[in-house]
C-alpha positions, 0 to 999 in steps of 0.5 A, spaced: 953 720 248 945 719 247 942 721 240 938 727 240 931 725 237 926 730 233 919 732 236 912 733 233 906 735 236 899 734 233 894 740 235 887 738 234 884 744 235 878 744 239 878 737 240 876 736 247 868 736 249 863 735 254 857 730 254 853 730 248 846 728 248 846 726 241 852 721 243 848 718 249 852 723 254 859 722 251 864 726 248 866 725 240 872 722 243 869 717 247 863 716 242 868 714 236 873 708 235 880 711 235 884 705 234 890 709 232 890 714 237 889 709 243 895 705 240 899 712 242 896 712 248 897 705 250 904 705 248 906 712 251 905 717 257 898 720 258 895 726 262 890 732 261 892 739 260 890 746 263 892 749 257 893 756 260 891 754 267 885 751 271 878 755 269 881 759 264 878 759 257 884 759 252 883 763 245 887 759 240 892 764 240 894 764 247 893 756 247 898 755 242 903 760 245 903 756 251 904 749 247 910 752 244 913 753 251 911 761 253 907 763 258 901 767 255 900 771 261 907 774 260 908 775 252 901 775 250 899 782 247 892 781 243 890 777 237 891 783 232 899 782 231 898 774 230 892 775 225 897 780 221 903 776 221 898 770 219 897 773 212 904 776 212 904 782 215 910 782 220 910 788 224 916 791 228 916 791 236 912 797 238 907 797 232 900 796 234 896 791 229 888 790 228 884 785 225 879 788 220 873 787 216 871 790 210 864 792 211 858 795 208 855 802 211 850 807 209 852 814 209 851 815 216 856 810 218 851 805 220 853 798 219 849 794 214 853 788 213 859 786 217 862 782 212 860 786 206 857 780 203 863 776 204 867 779 199 874 776 197 879 776 192 881 780 187 876 785 189 879 786 196 886 786 193 884 792 189 881 796 195 887 795 199 891 798 194 887 804 194 889 805 202 896 804 201 901 809 203 896 812 208 899 817 213 895 820 219 898 825 223 905 822 222 903 815 223 904 810 218 897 806 216 899 799 213 893 795 210 894 788 207 888 783 205 886 777 208 881 771 206 874 773 204 872 780 208 878 780 213 884 784 213 889 787 217 892 794 219 898 796 222 899 803 225 907 805 226 910 811 229 911 814 236 907 814 242 902 809 240 898 804 245 894 798 244 889 800 250 884 802 245 877 799 244 874 797 237 871 801 232 868 795 229 861 794 233 861 786 232 854 787 230 849 791 225 848 799 227 853 805 228 860 804 227 863 805 234 868 811 236 874 808 238 876 810 245 883 810 249 882 805 255 888 809 258 890 817 257 896 815 254 892 811 248 887 817 246 892 819 240 892 812 238 884 812 238 884 818 235 888 815 229 883 809 229 877 814 228 880 818 223 883 812 219 876 809 219 873 815 216 878 816 211 877 809 209 870 810 207 872 816 203 877 812 199 872 806 198 865 809 197 866 811 190 872 806 188 870 802 182 870 796 185 864 798 189 861 802 184 861 795 180 858 791 186 853 797 187 850 796 180 850 788 181 846 789 187 852 786 191 854 789 198 859 794 198 866 794 202 866 801 203 869 801 210 875 798 214 873 796 221 879 795 226 878 791 232 883 787 237 888 791 238 895 789 240 902 791 240 907 786 236 910 783 242 918 782 244 918 774 244 925 771 244 925 766 238 923 759 239 929 756 236 933 761 240 930 759 247 930 751 245 936 750 241 932 747 235 930 748 228 923 749 228 917 749 223 909 750 223 905 746 218 898 749 219 892 752 214 889 757 219 892 764 218 892 766 225 896 759 227 901 761 222 902 768 225 903 765 232 908 761 229 911 766 225 912 771 230 915 766 235 920 764 230 918 758 227 918 757 219 911 757 216 911 751 211 906 753 205 901 748 204 896 746 198 889 749 198 887 742 200 890 743 207 886 749 208 884 747 216 877 747 215 872 741 215 874 739 208 881 739 210 886 733 207 889 731 214 893 725 210 896 730 206 898 735 211 900 729 215 905 727 209 907 734 209 909 734 216 913 728 216 917 731 210 918 737 214 921 733 220 926 731 215 929 738 215 927 740 222 928 738 229 921 740 231 914 741 228 908 743 230 902 741 226 895 744 227 888 741 225 882 746 225 876 742 223 874 739 230 874 746 233 869 748 227 864 743 229 864 745 236 863 752 234 857 749 230 854 745 235 855 739 230 857 733 235 855 728 229 860 731 224 865 732 230 865 725 231 866 724 224 872 728 224 875 725 230 875 718 226 879 722 220 884 724 225 885 717 227 886 715 220 891 720 220 894 718 226 895 711 223 899 714 218 904 717 223 904 710 227 906 707 220 911 712 218 914 716 224 922 715 224 924 711 230 928 717 233 921 721 234 918 724 240 910 725 238 905 728 242 897 728 240 893 734 244 888 740 243 889 747 244 882 747 248 876 744 248 870 747 244 864 743 247 858 742 242 853 744 247 856 751 248 859 752 241 865 756 244 871 755 248 871 752 255 876 751 260 876 743 260 882 740 260 884 737 254 887 730 253 895 729 251 899 723 250 906 723 248 910 717 245 917 715 243 920 708 243 922 706 250 918 711 254 914 709 261 908 706 259 902 708 264 895 705 265 892 710 260 889 706 254 884 710 251 885 717 247 879 721 250 878 726 256 877 721 261 882 716 258 888 720 258 887 722 265 889 715 267 896 717 265 902 718 269 903 725 267 897 727 271 894 734 270 899 739 267 899 746 264 900 747 256 907 750 257 909 744 261 908 740 254 915 742 251 919 741 256 917 734 257 918 733 250 925 736 250 927 731 256 924 725 252 928 727 246 934 728 250 935 735 249 935 738 256 941 740 260 942 737 267 940 742 273 945 742 278 951 738 279 
């Protein structure tokens, strides 16, 4: 009987890039000395990954679903459910969830600040309390605050559809009238429009906003929904793969995706917040500590994605260096019976400031694996590996087999 190994996958969010003029036409990975990531590459099995499929620009949500072995083209229902789950608002099958902003509007419902001056706790907690218990035309409206100006809304009741447009205009100007994309969604659109109006009526003279008005601050006098999605009917990751599993991440949406998929979400200290100031070393230590109790751990590091969106190739290179130091901690402290993968959920090129469909690097290491020709952890270096060019949902089955956890197909 061959012993089963544990598995950990480190997802370096938005790590892939394109040639940056500031870096002499190289990517941050090509530009930066990464001895530890290179060690895993030189001693492991490498390739590059089209996280969804060639030419499709992944969102972080669809990408993580794919990395967890699901086909997002089959199970993805929209970002709203995962954002809601990420802040602890777990819905039921059939619920429709929305991402929301607390925003500032004038008396004619024209948005004057989409983020209400980036209002946050404790003010948002008080505003959410005022919206609790709200029912519109027999539909329960459940609201929970997120970070800063963000919140989530769940609609619960019969006859709902997620095929509706956003009330949030995504810019300054009139609040959009939510509309059904199909006839069956008109009821839901009507509920959303009534909810927006009701939120304004409840919040415009709330004591929090009276105080903010007196202090010359932006009022959070409306809640604007967007990104509708039905809570998906997803077979739990643990049930699909016969393993115990956990998520170590600081970003709410990533935690939400993993939570909806049945992974246990580990609470992290503020130092592991997921941004450019995140303590990668502390997160790595928590990931390995978590691995002691679980068969599979997904760890997410958000910082490179932030740099890509900001178009900051220099800072992204500095983040790459810190990620390599983190990889050094794994190199020194990983248990022998572990399959370890380093990859990204998508590329975020600094020249575009947004996600791209460029394939991302992947290396998988475990003692005794077949060592291939790849020696450098980069977009081009990993392309020399024996895995070739695969899709995101191929990663988990490959890791499972390397961990001696797959069943033979056939006699």
